[in-house]
C-alpha positions as CSV (number, residue, x, y, z in Angstrom):
1,X,0.0,0.0,0.0
2,X,1.4,3.4,-0.9
3,X,1.0,5.1,2.4
4,X,3.3,8.0,1.4
5,X,1.0,8.8,-1.5
6,X,-2.1,8.6,0.7
7,X,-0.5,10.9,3.3
8,X,0.4,13.4,0.5
9,X,-3.2,13.5,-0.7
10,X,-4.5,13.8,2.9
11,X,-2.1,16.7,3.6
12,X,-2.9,18.5,0.3
13,X,-6.6,18.2,1.0
14,X,-6.2,19.4,4.6
15,X,-4.7,22.6,3.4
16,X,-6.9,23.2,0.3
17,X,-9.6,20.7,-0.6
18,X,-9.2,21.0,-4.4
19,X,-5.5,20.1,-4.1
20,X,-6.3,16.5,-3.0
21,X,-7.8,15.2,-6.2
22,X,-5.1,16.9,-8.2
23,X,-2.4,15.3,-6.1
24,X,-4.2,12.0,-6.5
25,X,-3.9,12.3,-10.3
26,X,-0.2,13.2,-10.0
27,X,0.5,10.3,-7.8
28,X,-1.3,7.8,-9.9
29,X,-4.0,6.8,-7.3
30,X,-7.4,5.5,-8.3
31,X,-10.3,8.0,-7.9
32,X,-11.7,5.9,-5.1
33,X,-8.4,6.0,-3.1
34,X,-8.2,9.7,-3.8
35,X,-11.7,10.4,-2.7
36,X,-11.2,8.5,0.6
37,X,-8.0,10.3,1.3
38,X,-9.6,13.7,0.4
39,X,-12.4,13.0,2.9
40,X,-10.0,12.0,5.6
41,X,-7.8,15.0,4.9
42,X,-10.6,17.5,5.2
43,X,-12.1,15.9,8.3
44,X,-8.8,15.6,10.1
45,X,-8.2,19.3,9.6
46,X,-11.8,20.2,10.6
47,X,-11.4,18.1,13.8
48,X,-8.1,19.7,14.7
49,X,-9.4,23.2,14.0
50,X,-12.7,22.5,15.9
51,X,-10.8,21.8,19.1
52,X,-7.9,24.2,18.7
53,X,-9.5,26.9,16.6
54,X,-10.6,29.3,19.3
55,X,-7.1,29.2,20.8
56,X,-5.6,29.8,17.4
57,X,-7.9,32.8,16.9
58,X,-6.9,34.2,20.3
59,X,-3.2,33.8,19.5
60,X,-3.6,35.4,16.1
61,X,-5.5,38.4,17.6
62,X,-2.7,38.8,20.2
63,X,0.1,39.0,17.7
64,X,-1.8,40.9,14.9
65,X,-0.3,44.3,14.3
66,X,-3.2,45.9,12.6
67,X,-6.9,45.3,13.2
68,X,-8.5,43.3,10.3
69,X,-11.0,45.0,8.0
70,X,-14.5,44.6,9.4
71,X,-16.1,44.6,6.0
72,X,-14.4,42.9,3.1
73,X,-15.7,41.1,0.1
74,X,-14.8,37.8,1.7
75,X,-16.4,38.6,5.1
76,X,-19.6,39.8,3.4
77,X,-19.8,36.7,1.3
78,X,-19.4,34.5,4.4
79,X,-22.1,36.5,6.3
80,X,-24.5,36.2,3.4
81,X,-24.0,32.4,3.3
82,X,-24.5,32.3,7.1
83,X,-27.7,34.4,7.0
84,X,-29.3,32.4,4.2
85,X,-28.1,28.8,4.9
86,X,-26.5,28.7,8.3
87,X,-23.9,26.0,9.2
88,X,-25.1,23.9,6.3
89,X,-24.1,26.7,3.8
90,X,-20.7,27.2,5.4
91,X,-20.1,23.4,5.4
92,X,-21.2,23.2,1.7
93,X,-19.0,26.0,0.5
94,X,-16.0,25.1,2.6
95,X,-14.5,22.7,0.1
96,X,-15.3,25.1,-2.8
97,X,-14.5,28.6,-1.6
98,X,-13.0,28.3,1.9
99,X,-10.3,26.0,3.1
100,X,-11.0,23.3,5.7
101,X,-9.2,25.6,8.1
102,X,-11.0,28.7,7.1
103,X,-14.5,27.1,7.0
104,X,-14.0,25.7,10.4
105,X,-12.8,28.9,11.9
106,X,-15.7,30.7,10.2
107,X,-18.2,28.3,11.8
108,X,-16.5,28.7,15.2
109,X,-16.7,32.5,14.8
110,X,-20.5,32.1,14.4
111,X,-20.5,30.1,17.7
112,X,-21.7,26.8,16.1
113,X,-21.3,23.9,18.5
114,X,-18.4,21.5,17.7
115,X,-20.6,18.4,17.2
116,X,-22.7,20.3,14.6
117,X,-19.6,21.6,12.8
118,X,-18.2,18.0,12.6
119,X,-21.4,16.5,11.4
120,X,-22.2,19.1,8.7
121,X,-18.6,19.2,7.5
122,X,-18.6,15.4,7.3
123,X,-21.7,15.4,5.2
124,X,-20.2,17.8,2.7
125,X,-16.7,16.2,2.8
126,X,-18.3,13.0,1.7
127,X,-20.4,14.7,-1.0
128,X,-17.7,16.9,-2.4
129,X,-15.0,14.3,-1.9
130,X,-16.8,11.8,-4.1
131,X,-18.2,14.3,-6.7
132,X,-15.1,16.5,-7.1
133,X,-12.7,13.6,-7.3
134,X,-14.8,11.7,-9.7
135,X,-15.3,14.7,-12.0
136,X,-11.6,15.6,-12.0
137,X,-10.6,12.1,-12.8
138,X,-13.1,12.0,-15.6
139,X,-11.4,14.9,-17.4
140,X,-9.4,12.6,-19.5
141,X,-7.4,15.4,-21.1
142,X,-6.4,16.7,-17.8
143,X,-5.5,13.2,-16.5
144,X,-3.3,12.4,-19.5
145,X,-1.7,15.8,-19.3
146,X,-0.5,15.3,-15.7
147,X,0.2,11.5,-15.6
């Protein structure tokens, strides 16, 4: 079993979800292996950030030199999603627009309970992990270009 390849996809997905399926193509994994590793990567980072996120936010605030902008395009987008769809919207768009780190910190900033964060993120990690990986692997031109 290529554990090094699996770990690479897990790490790539933990940082930015879209990187996992691309790494899986580069490493020659099957789409099923890549989807599973992508789901594991996202959920491992969501779990870590769920329990350490508030401490990380405090640490960042302590060492931040300038106060962050209160209203930016990104924060307005996040608030619109939150107002319309709640945690399910944040979880749905985490793999697409936010990173697993950013989506989890965003959910924590809206004071969502950790079990609800973990469950909603798991649902969409499964959904997007399978769909995105399958679609990327089906792009035969892209697959032959990278492999």
